[in-house]
C-alpha positions as CSV (number, residue, x, y, z in Angstrom):
1,X,132.4,44.5,83.7
2,X,131.9,41.3,81.7
3,X,129.1,39.0,82.8
4,X,129.4,35.2,83.0
5,X,129.2,33.3,79.8
6,X,126.4,30.9,79.1
7,X,128.7,27.8,79.3
8,X,127.4,26.2,82.5
9,X,129.2,23.7,84.6
10,X,127.1,21.2,86.6
11,X,128.2,19.9,90.0
12,X,126.4,16.8,91.0
13,X,128.5,15.5,93.9
14,X,130.4,16.7,96.9
15,X,133.5,15.2,95.5
16,X,133.1,17.4,92.4
17,X,132.6,20.5,94.5
18,X,135.7,19.6,96.6
19,X,137.9,19.3,93.6
20,X,136.6,22.6,92.3
21,X,137.6,24.4,95.5
22,X,140.9,22.5,96.0
23,X,139.8,20.4,99.0
24,X,140.5,16.8,99.5
25,X,137.7,14.3,98.9
26,X,135.0,14.6,101.5
27,X,134.9,12.2,104.4
28,X,131.2,11.5,103.9
29,X,129.6,11.1,100.5
30,X,126.5,13.1,101.3
31,X,127.5,15.9,103.7
32,X,130.6,18.0,104.3
33,X,131.6,21.2,106.1
34,X,134.2,23.4,104.4
35,X,136.4,25.9,106.2
36,X,136.7,28.8,103.7
37,X,139.9,30.1,105.3
38,X,141.5,26.7,104.5
39,X,140.1,27.0,101.0
40,X,141.8,30.4,100.7
41,X,145.1,28.9,102.0
42,X,145.0,26.0,99.6
43,X,144.4,28.3,96.6
44,X,147.1,30.8,97.7
45,X,149.6,31.4,94.9
46,X,147.6,29.6,92.3
47,X,146.8,31.5,89.1
48,X,143.2,32.8,89.0
49,X,140.8,30.2,87.8
50,X,138.4,30.9,85.0
51,X,135.0,30.1,86.6
52,X,132.1,29.5,84.2
53,X,128.6,29.7,85.7
54,X,128.0,26.7,88.0
55,X,124.8,24.9,88.8
56,X,125.2,22.8,91.9
57,X,122.7,20.0,92.4
58,X,123.4,20.2,96.2
59,X,122.0,22.2,99.1
60,X,124.4,24.8,100.5
61,X,124.3,26.8,103.7
62,X,127.2,29.3,104.0
63,X,128.7,32.3,105.7
64,X,131.2,34.0,103.4
65,X,133.3,37.0,104.5
66,X,136.1,39.1,103.1
67,X,135.5,38.5,99.4
68,X,136.4,41.5,97.2
69,X,134.9,41.5,93.8
70,X,131.8,40.2,92.0
71,X,129.8,37.1,92.7
72,X,126.8,36.3,90.5
73,X,123.8,34.5,91.7
74,X,121.7,33.9,88.6
75,X,122.5,37.1,86.7
76,X,122.7,39.5,89.7
77,X,125.8,40.6,91.5
78,X,126.3,40.6,95.3
79,X,128.7,41.9,97.9
80,X,130.2,39.5,100.4
81,X,132.7,41.9,102.2
82,X,130.8,41.3,105.4
83,X,129.5,38.0,106.7
84,X,125.9,37.0,106.0
85,X,124.3,33.6,106.0
86,X,123.0,32.4,102.6
87,X,121.2,29.4,101.4
88,X,121.1,27.7,98.0
89,X,118.9,24.8,96.8
90,X,119.8,22.3,94.1
91,X,119.6,23.7,90.6
92,X,120.4,27.3,91.4
93,X,123.3,29.0,89.5
94,X,126.2,31.0,90.6
95,X,129.5,32.3,89.1
96,X,132.4,34.6,90.1
97,X,134.3,37.3,88.3
98,X,137.8,36.4,87.3
99,X,139.2,39.3,89.3
100,X,137.5,38.1,92.6
101,X,140.0,38.7,95.5
102,X,139.9,35.9,98.0
103,X,143.0,37.0,100.0
104,X,140.9,37.7,103.1
105,X,138.1,35.1,102.5
106,X,136.8,33.4,105.7
107,X,133.7,31.6,106.9
108,X,132.2,28.2,106.2
109,X,130.0,26.3,103.8
110,X,127.9,23.3,104.7
111,X,127.0,21.2,101.7
112,X,124.7,18.2,101.5
113,X,123.3,16.1,98.8
114,X,119.5,15.7,98.5
115,X,119.9,12.0,98.9
116,X,120.9,12.6,102.5
117,X,117.3,13.4,103.2
118,X,115.7,11.0,100.9
119,X,114.0,8.7,103.5
120,X,113.3,11.4,106.1
121,X,110.4,13.8,106.7
122,X,112.9,16.6,106.3
123,X,113.3,15.7,102.7
124,X,109.7,16.9,102.1
125,X,109.7,19.6,104.8
126,X,112.8,21.4,103.4
127,X,110.8,22.8,100.5
128,X,108.9,24.8,103.1
129,X,111.9,26.8,104.2
130,X,111.6,29.8,101.9
131,X,115.1,31.1,102.6
132,X,116.5,28.5,100.2
133,X,114.9,30.6,97.5
134,X,115.8,34.1,98.8
135,X,118.2,36.3,96.9
136,X,121.5,36.8,98.6
137,X,120.6,40.5,99.1
138,X,117.9,39.1,101.4
139,X,120.5,37.1,103.4
140,X,120.4,36.6,107.1
141,X,122.6,38.9,109.2
142,X,123.7,37.0,112.3
143,X,124.4,38.4,115.7
144,X,127.6,37.0,117.5
145,X,125.4,34.9,119.7
146,X,123.4,33.5,116.8
147,X,126.6,32.6,114.9
148,X,127.9,30.8,118.0
149,X,124.7,28.8,118.2
150,X,125.0,27.7,114.6
151,X,128.7,26.9,115.0
152,X,127.9,24.5,117.8
153,X,125.3,22.7,115.6
154,X,127.7,22.6,112.7
155,X,130.5,21.1,114.8
156,X,128.1,18.5,115.9
157,X,127.3,17.6,112.3
158,X,131.0,17.5,111.5
159,X,131.9,15.3,114.4
160,X,129.2,12.8,113.5
161,X,130.2,12.5,109.8
162,X,133.9,12.1,110.7
163,X,133.1,9.2,113.0
164,X,133.0,5.7,111.6
165,X,129.6,5.3,109.9
166,X,127.1,3.1,111.6
167,X,123.3,2.5,111.5
168,X,122.6,5.7,113.5
169,X,125.0,8.1,111.7
170,X,122.5,9.4,109.1
171,X,119.7,9.8,111.7
172,X,121.9,11.9,113.9
173,X,123.2,14.1,111.0
174,X,119.7,14.7,109.6
175,X,118.3,15.5,113.1
176,X,121.1,18.1,113.7
177,X,120.5,19.5,110.2
178,X,116.9,20.0,111.1
179,X,117.9,21.8,114.3
180,X,120.2,24.1,112.2
181,X,117.3,24.9,109.8
182,X,114.9,25.6,112.7
183,X,117.4,28.0,114.2
184,X,117.8,29.7,110.8
185,X,114.0,30.1,110.6
186,X,113.9,31.6,114.1
187,X,116.8,34.0,113.3
188,X,115.1,35.2,110.0
189,X,111.9,36.0,111.8
190,X,114.0,37.9,114.4
191,X,115.6,39.8,111.5
192,X,112.2,40.9,110.2
193,X,111.6,42.5,113.6
194,X,115.0,43.9,114.6
195,X,115.8,45.2,111.1
196,X,112.3,46.6,110.9
197,X,112.8,49.7,108.8
198,X,113.5,47.7,105.6
199,X,110.6,45.2,106.0
200,X,108.2,47.9,107.0
201,X,109.2,50.1,104.0
202,X,108.8,47.0,101.8
203,X,105.3,46.4,103.4
204,X,104.3,50.0,102.6
205,X,105.5,49.6,99.0
206,X,103.7,46.3,98.6
207,X,100.4,47.8,99.8
208,X,100.8,50.7,97.4
209,X,101.6,48.3,94.4
210,X,98.6,46.1,95.3
211,X,96.3,49.1,95.5
212,X,97.6,50.3,92.1
213,X,96.7,47.0,90.5
214,X,93.3,46.9,92.2
215,X,92.3,50.3,90.7
216,X,93.5,49.3,87.2
217,X,91.2,49.0,84.2
218,X,88.5,46.4,83.9
219,X,89.8,43.1,82.7
220,X,93.3,43.7,84.0
221,X,94.7,40.4,85.3
222,X,94.9,39.9,89.0
223,X,98.6,40.4,89.9
224,X,100.5,37.2,90.8
225,X,103.0,36.8,93.6
226,X,105.8,36.8,91.1
227,X,104.6,40.0,89.4
228,X,104.4,41.9,92.7
229,X,107.7,40.5,94.0
230,X,109.4,41.6,90.7
231,X,108.0,45.1,90.9
232,X,109.4,45.3,94.5
233,X,112.8,43.9,93.6
234,X,112.6,40.9,95.9
235,X,112.1,37.2,95.5
236,X,108.6,35.7,95.9
237,X,109.7,33.6,98.9
238,X,111.2,36.5,100.8
239,X,108.1,38.7,100.1
240,X,105.8,36.0,101.5
241,X,107.8,35.3,104.5
242,X,108.2,39.0,105.3
243,X,104.5,39.6,104.9
244,X,103.6,36.5,107.0
245,X,106.0,37.7,109.7
246,X,104.6,41.3,109.8
247,X,100.9,40.7,109.0
248,X,100.2,37.0,109.5
249,X,99.2,36.7,105.8
250,X,101.2,35.4,102.8
251,X,101.4,37.4,99.6
252,X,98.8,35.2,97.9
253,X,96.4,35.8,100.9
254,X,96.9,39.6,100.6
255,X,96.1,39.4,96.9
256,X,93.0,37.3,97.5
257,X,91.9,39.7,100.3
258,X,92.2,42.7,97.9
259,X,90.4,41.0,95.1
260,X,87.5,40.1,97.3
261,X,87.2,43.6,98.6
262,X,87.2,45.0,95.1
263,X,84.7,42.4,94.0
264,X,82.3,43.3,96.9
265,X,82.3,46.9,95.8
266,X,81.6,46.0,92.1
267,X,78.8,43.6,93.0
268,X,77.0,46.3,95.0
269,X,77.7,49.3,92.8
270,X,76.9,47.9,89.3
271,X,74.3,45.7,87.5
272,X,77.0,43.4,86.1
273,X,76.3,39.7,86.3
274,X,78.7,37.6,88.5
275,X,80.4,36.3,85.3
276,X,80.8,39.9,84.0
277,X,82.3,40.9,87.4
278,X,84.7,38.0,87.2
279,X,85.9,39.0,83.7
280,X,86.2,42.6,84.8
281,X,88.5,41.5,87.7
282,X,90.7,39.7,85.2
283,X,89.5,36.1,85.9
284,X,89.6,33.9,82.8
285,X,87.0,31.5,84.4
286,X,84.0,32.9,86.4
287,X,83.8,29.6,88.3
288,X,87.2,30.2,89.8
289,X,86.1,33.7,91.0
290,X,83.0,32.3,92.5
291,X,84.9,29.5,94.3
292,X,87.4,32.0,95.7
293,X,84.7,34.3,96.8
294,X,82.9,31.5,98.7
295,X,86.2,30.4,100.3
296,X,86.9,33.9,101.6
297,X,83.4,35.0,102.6
298,X,81.4,31.8,103.2
299,X,78.7,32.7,100.7
300,X,78.5,33.0,96.9
301,X,78.7,36.4,95.0
302,X,75.0,36.1,94.3
303,X,74.1,35.5,97.9
304,X,76.3,38.4,99.0
305,X,74.6,40.7,96.6
306,X,71.1,39.6,97.7
307,X,71.9,39.8,101.4
308,X,73.5,43.3,101.0
309,X,70.6,44.6,99.1
């Protein structure tokens, strides 16, 4: 199967996106809710469109169902035959195969421009929602009750932006959007528990990978969050959220914990200086190692060695 070309189309506005999908111009310049069944009906009978890769400088929250064929997010392919809730942040890329069958497509897509949040605390807080950076294979599987809850919030957003705009309109829309994101955060944490086998298997694999890095040769770099996530086949954001949900610690905190435990053993079992220990652990700068050690233990490596002996 041929992958998307490198000719990338950039979507900057909701109006651009609406034209791409065959919808009329949005009623509000910064937020719109698309019914994907209506998208399917509007595109019925049209010849297949050649879709180049698209980078949308918009936020997107969507449930897509009934798609048959290939959708690329980045360079990976995904299955949307069943409904899952997905999130995209501005600057992410997607594309579709020319043979994508939308004859049974349904669901919805809420899109909003970053400018909607410009003067609100949510504009800063939204970066904390890791699920905007998950892969679609890590998407949220909703129960019927959860989907109904989100649908109520979505309809509230739609009703508000279809009203004549006044000085309260944007405040109401942004507050409802924050409620939607809070529910999504709750439902993701529920999924880490109720779909426990996959997260717990991932936790076991993570612990094994981290141990393998920690018993590596002297001077081997401390693994980064990105390296471990790549080895496990998940995104860094998903890995950290999963670990925080199951253990209370992020990926970085697990790495630091493992590094400090290895450092303690090295400080007590060898005559290396603190600097030599830092280099053996893969630190480029011994000062960074000493600072991290003090942060995690409350004392310096030298004090730890002296007290332990």
